[in-house]
C-alpha positions in Angstrom: -151.9 -159.6 -211.9 -153.2 -163.2 -212.5 -151.7 -164.4 -209.2 -153.7 -161.8 -207.2 -156.8 -164.0 -206.6 -154.5 -166.9 -205.5 -152.6 -164.7 -203.1 -155.9 -163.3 -201.7 -157.2 -166.8 -201.1 -154.0 -167.8 -199.4 -154.1 -164.7 -197.2 -157.6 -165.4 -196.2 -156.9 -169.0 -195.3 -153.8 -168.0 -193.4 -155.3 -165.0 -191.8 -152.3 -162.9 -192.9 -154.4 -159.8 -193.4 -156.2 -159.9 -190.1 -155.0 -159.4 -186.5 -153.3 -162.3 -184.8 -155.6 -164.5 -182.8 -155.8 -167.9 -181.1 -158.5 -169.2 -183.4 -156.1 -171.6 -185.1 -154.9 -172.8 -181.7 -158.4 -173.8 -180.6 -159.2 -175.3 -184.0 -156.2 -177.5 -183.8 -157.0 -178.6 -180.3 -160.6 -179.2 -181.1 -160.0 -181.3 -184.2 -157.2 -183.3 -182.6 -159.3 -184.2 -179.5 -162.3 -185.0 -181.7 -160.3 -187.4 -184.0 -158.6 -189.0 -181.0 -162.0 -189.7 -179.3 -163.4 -191.1 -182.5 -160.4 -193.3 -182.8 -160.7 -194.7 -179.3 -164.4 -195.4 -179.9 -163.8 -197.1 -183.2 -160.8 -199.1 -181.9 -163.1 -200.5 -179.2 -165.7 -201.4 -181.7 -163.3 -202.9 -184.2 -161.0 -204.8 -181.8 -163.7 -206.2 -179.4 -165.0 -208.6 -182.1 -161.7 -210.3 -182.8 -160.8 -210.3 -179.1 -164.0 -212.1 -178.2 -163.5 -214.7 -181.0 -160.1 -215.4 -179.6 -161.3 -215.7 -176.0 -159.5 -212.5 -174.9 -160.7 -209.5 -172.9 -162.7 -207.3 -175.4 -161.5 -204.1 -173.7 -157.8 -205.0 -173.7 -156.7 -203.1 -176.8 -159.1 -200.2 -176.1 -157.6 -199.7 -172.6 -154.1 -199.8 -174.0 -154.9 -197.2 -176.6 -156.7 -195.0 -174.0 -153.6 -195.1 -171.9 -151.4 -194.1 -174.8 -153.9 -191.3 -175.7 -153.6 -189.9 -172.1 -149.8 -190.0 -172.3 -149.8 -188.4 -175.7 -152.2 -185.6 -174.7 -150.1 -184.9 -171.7 -147.0 -184.6 -173.9 -148.9 -182.4 -176.3 -149.8 -180.0 -173.5 -146.2 -179.8 -172.3 -144.8 -179.2 -175.8 -147.4 -176.6 -176.5 -145.7 -174.5 -173.8 -142.2 -175.2 -175.0 -140.3 -172.2 -176.4 -138.9 -172.0 -179.9 -135.4 -171.8 -178.5 -135.8 -175.2 -176.7 -137.3 -176.8 -179.7 -134.3 -175.8 -181.8 -131.9 -177.2 -179.2 -133.8 -180.5 -179.4 -133.4 -180.8 -183.2 -130.0 -182.4 -183.5 -130.3 -184.7 -180.4 -133.7 -185.8 -181.7 -132.1 -186.6 -185.1 -129.2 -188.6 -183.7 -131.6 -190.5 -181.3 -133.9 -191.4 -184.2 -130.9 -192.6 -186.3 -129.7 -194.7 -183.4 -133.1 -196.3 -182.7 -133.5 -197.1 -186.4 -130.1 -198.9 -186.4 -131.1 -200.9 -183.3 -134.0 -202.4 -185.3 -131.3 -204.4 -187.1 -130.0 -205.9 -183.9 -131.5 -208.7 -181.8 -133.7 -206.1 -180.2 -135.6 -205.7 -183.5 -138.8 -207.5 -184.2 -140.6 -208.3 -187.4 -144.3 -207.8 -187.6 -146.3 -208.4 -190.8 -143.2 -208.7 -192.9 -141.7 -205.4 -191.7 -138.8 -205.3 -189.3 -139.7 -201.9 -187.9 -140.2 -202.6 -184.2 -138.0 -202.5 -181.2 -138.8 -205.1 -178.5 -137.9 -204.0 -175.0 -139.6 -206.9 -173.2 -142.9 -208.7 -173.4 -144.8 -205.6 -172.1 -143.3 -202.9 -174.3 -142.4 -202.4 -177.9 -142.4 -199.4 -180.2 -141.7 -198.2 -183.8 -138.7 -195.9 -184.1 -139.8 -194.9 -187.6 -142.8 -193.1 -186.1 -140.6 -191.1 -183.7 -138.2 -190.4 -186.6 -140.9 -188.4 -188.4 -141.1 -185.8 -185.7 -137.3 -185.7 -185.2 -136.9 -185.1 -189.0 -139.4 -182.3 -188.9 -137.6 -180.5 -186.1 -134.1 -181.1 -187.7 -135.2 -179.9 -191.1 -136.6 -176.7 -189.6 -133.3 -176.0 -187.8 -130.9 -176.7 -190.7 -133.0 -174.9 -193.3 -133.6 -171.9 -191.0 -129.8 -171.5 -190.6 -129.3 -171.4 -194.3 -131.0 -168.0 -194.6 -130.8 -166.5 -198.1 -128.3 -169.2 -199.1 -131.3 -171.5 -199.6 -131.6 -170.1 -203.1 -128.3 -171.9 -204.1 -128.9 -175.5 -205.0 -126.0 -176.9 -203.0 -127.2 -175.2 -199.8 -130.8 -176.2 -200.5 -129.8 -179.9 -200.8 -127.0 -180.3 -198.3 -127.4 -181.5 -195.6 -131.2 -181.8 -195.8 -131.4 -184.4 -198.6 -128.4 -186.7 -197.8 -129.1 -186.9 -194.0 -132.9 -186.9 -194.5 -132.5 -189.5 -197.2 -130.4 -191.6 -194.7 -133.5 -191.8 -192.4 -135.7 -192.7 -195.3 -133.2 -195.3 -196.4 -133.1 -197.0 -193.0 -136.9 -197.2 -193.0 -136.7 -198.8 -196.5 -134.3 -201.4 -195.3 -136.9 -202.3 -192.7 -139.1 -203.2 -195.7 -141.6 -200.5 -194.7 -142.3 -198.8 -198.0 -145.4 -197.0 -196.8 -143.6 -195.2 -194.0 -140.6 -194.4 -196.2 -142.9 -192.7 -198.6 -144.3 -190.5 -195.8 -140.7 -189.7 -194.7 -139.8 -188.6 -198.2 -142.9 -186.4 -198.3 -141.8 -184.8 -195.0 -138.4 -184.0 -196.6 -140.1 -182.6 -199.7 -142.4 -180.4 -197.5 -139.4 -179.1 -195.5 -137.6 -178.0 -198.6 -140.8 -176.4 -200.0 -141.7 -174.4 -196.9 -138.0 -173.6 -196.5 -138.0 -171.7 -199.8 -136.3 -174.1 -202.1 -137.1 -173.5 -205.8 -139.7 -175.8 -207.5 -137.2 -176.1 -210.4 -135.1 -178.1 -208.0 -137.9 -179.8 -206.1 -139.8 -181.3 -209.1 -136.9 -183.3 -210.5 -135.8 -184.4 -207.0 -139.3 -185.6 -206.3 -139.5 -187.4 -209.6 -136.2 -189.2 -208.7 -137.6 -190.2 -205.3 -140.8 -191.6 -206.8 -138.7 -193.5 -209.3 -136.8 -195.1 -206.3 -140.1 -196.0 -204.7 -141.4 -197.7 -207.8 -138.1 -199.6 -208.1 -138.2 -200.8 -204.5 -141.8 -202.0 -205.1 -140.7 -203.9 -208.2 -137.9 -205.6 -206.4 -140.1 -206.9 -203.6 -142.3 -210.0 -204.2 -144.8 -208.9 -201.5 -145.2 -205.4 -202.8 -145.5 -206.7 -206.4 -148.3 -208.9 -205.3 -150.1 -206.0 -203.7 -149.7 -204.0 -206.8 -151.0 -206.9 -208.9 -154.0 -207.2 -206.5 -154.7 -203.5 -206.8 -154.7 -203.8 -210.6 -157.3 -206.6 -210.5 -155.2 -209.8 -210.5 -156.8 -211.2 -207.4 -155.6 -214.8 -207.4 -155.0 -216.7 -204.1 -156.8 -214.2 -202.0 -154.6 -211.1 -202.7 -157.6 -208.8 -202.8 -159.5 -210.1 -199.8 -158.6 -207.3 -197.4 -159.2 -204.5 -199.9 -162.4 -206.1 -201.3 -163.9 -206.6 -197.8 -163.0 -203.1 -197.0 -165.0 -201.9 -199.9 -167.9 -204.2 -198.9 -167.8 -202.5 -195.5 -168.0 -199.1 -197.0 -170.8 -200.1 -199.3 -172.9 -201.8 -196.7 -172.8 -198.7 -194.5 -174.9 -196.7 -197.0 -175.7 -193.1 -196.1 -176.1 -193.4 -192.3 -174.3 -196.6 -191.4 -175.4 -199.8 -189.6 -174.8 -198.3 -186.2 -172.0 -198.1 -183.7 -170.7 -201.6 -182.9 -172.9 -203.2 -185.5 -170.2 -203.8 -188.2 -170.2 -207.2 -189.7 -166.9 -207.1 -191.7 -164.9 -206.7 -188.4 -165.7 -210.3 -187.5 -162.5 -211.6 -189.0 -163.4 -210.6 -192.6 -161.0 -207.7 -192.5 -157.7 -208.7 -190.8 -156.5 -206.2 -188.3 -159.6 -204.1 -188.7 -158.6 -201.8 -185.9 -155.3 -200.8 -187.7 -154.8 -199.9 -191.3 -158.4 -200.5 -192.4 -160.2 -198.8 -189.5 -161.6 -196.3 -192.0 -163.7 -199.1 -193.5 -165.2 -199.9 -190.1 -166.0 -196.2 -189.7 -167.7 -196.2 -193.1 -169.7 -199.3 -192.3 -170.9 -198.1 -188.8 -171.4 -194.4 -189.5 -172.0 -194.4 -193.2 -171.0 -192.0 -195.9 -171.9 -189.0 -193.8 -169.6 -190.3 -191.0 -166.7 -190.6 -193.4 -167.3 -187.1 -194.7 -167.1 -185.8 -191.1 -163.8 -187.6 -190.7 -162.4 -186.1 -193.9 -163.8 -182.6 -192.9 -162.0 -182.8 -189.6 -158.7 -183.5 -191.3 -159.4 -180.6 -193.7 -160.0 -178.3 -190.8 -156.8 -179.5 -189.1 -154.9 -178.8 -192.3 -156.3 -175.3 -192.7 -155.6 -174.4 -189.1 -152.0 -175.6 -189.3 -151.7 -173.7 -192.6 -152.9 -170.5 -190.9 -150.1 -171.0 -188.4 -147.6 -171.3 -191.2 -148.9 -168.2 -193.0 -148.8 -166.1 -189.8 -145.1 -166.8 -189.1 -142.2 -165.3 -191.1 -139.8 -167.4 -189.1 -138.3 -170.2 -191.3 -138.0 -172.6 -188.4 -141.7 -172.4 -187.5 -142.8 -172.6 -191.1 -140.7 -175.6 -192.0 -141.6 -177.6 -188.8 -145.3 -176.9 -189.1 -145.3 -177.5 -192.8 -143.6 -180.9 -192.3 -146.0 -181.9 -189.6 -149.1 -180.8 -191.7 -147.8 -182.8 -194.7 -147.1 -185.9 -192.5 -150.5 -186.0 -190.7 -152.8 -184.9 -193.6 -150.7 -186.7 -196.3 -150.8 -190.0 -194.3 -154.5 -189.6 -193.8 -155.0 -189.1 -197.5 -152.9 -192.2 -198.3 -154.7 -194.4 -195.8 -158.2 -193.3 -197.0 -157.2 -193.7 -200.7 -155.8 -197.2 -199.8 -159.1 -198.3 -198.2 -161.2 -196.9 -200.9 -159.1 -198.6 -203.6 -157.6 -195.5 -205.1 -154.1 -196.6 -204.1 -152.6 -200.1 -203.4 -152.4 -201.4 -199.9 -149.1 -200.1 -198.5 -149.8 -200.3 -194.8 -149.9 -196.9 -193.2 -152.2 -196.2 -190.3 -154.9 -193.4 -190.1 -153.4 -190.7 -187.8 -155.1 -190.3 -184.5 -157.7 -193.0 -185.3 -155.9 -196.3 -186.1 -154.7 -198.5 -183.2 -151.1 -198.0 -182.3 -149.5 -196.5 -179.2 -146.3 -195.3 -180.8 -148.0 -193.6 -183.7 -150.7 -192.0 -181.5 -148.2 -190.6 -178.9 -145.9 -189.2 -181.6 -148.7 -187.6 -183.6 -150.0 -185.9 -180.5 -146.5 -184.7 -179.6 -146.2 -183.3 -183.1 -149.5 -181.4 -182.7 -148.1 -180.0 -179.4 -145.2 -178.6 -181.3 -147.5 -176.9 -183.8 -149.5 -175.5 -180.8 -146.4 -174.0 -179.4 -146.2 -171.8 -182.6 -149.9 -171.3 -182.8 -150.1 -169.7 -179.3 -147.3 -167.2 -180.0 -147.2 -164.0 -182.0 -145.3 -164.1 -185.3 -141.7 -163.2 -184.8 -138.9 -161.9 -187.0 -136.2 -164.4 -187.9 -133.6 -164.9 -185.1 -129.9 -164.2 -185.5 -129.2 -167.8 -186.6 -130.5 -166.9 -190.1 -127.4 -166.0 -192.1 -127.5 -163.6 -195.0 -126.0 -164.6 -198.3 -122.3 -163.9 -198.7 -120.6 -162.9 -201.9 
């Protein structure tokens, strides 16, 4: 059969033909810790310059990020020992909590940053992004509802309901916050959940095309997003391309081996918020092309390790949750890197585990902890909640 080589490749990547082992578990831990440490180091390098120019403590943002990394790693360890049964019980409460927090953004507690009203302000010392927590909640919830469908997932009405309407509700609230980049990632999570849940491609492809059409429409209706698209297409009037152009300058000046840790020149206010969305440009300037290849390789190893976990499990809940998390982290990394290198317009999504941002870092580490909880256990048969099709 023509599909035999493809199946063999998938089996080898997933380890389906070999004995169960903890190799994926250690690969996930290793790549996660490596990316987090690289992120902390680069945040210090990228943020210190602007902090010094503004007369602030150059270690302020680094210390905050290190604190969030410690909290996130602790949560990751706790969740890695959390049972499947508890994770399933957390799915619906997590969804409702995420929905409530997204609604609170539209109250006086909400705060607008960079044109996006996607922050909750709980005082001068603490604020966070509910849309980041909603990604993990959505992954758990999709895993639960699709696992309970069982063989009914082959019917289009069971495949779409309630996953698409309630999942789309989360994506819609994020869109109302004017955060198109995050809403695209949320839509990708929903699509991944349906795919790993067993929904037919004949249903997924037109649904995905409709979702992309909605994204294009939302971009066309926003003056800010239209300006970004125009800048990406080369219409660089009034400084529209400054951030993207300077990001490319940073990558180009890095050469093969980089200018050295802490020696970036573009971070001195040439790239706004260099420690956030465009931190990959600073990595390229200071560590060169070889450094960026290492970063991309780490994300690839992380993706393969999570995919091996997916392939080892025949439990729909585990496959959907891990598939959603893999798509979220690796997909967001791809979008960010493509954005910095000019392959995509600037849509404002951070580089997972590396960009500055306490909420994003803690939630991504928590998601990795969920994957580790499946990686450290033997594959199981589906539990009684999977319901067979009825005539």
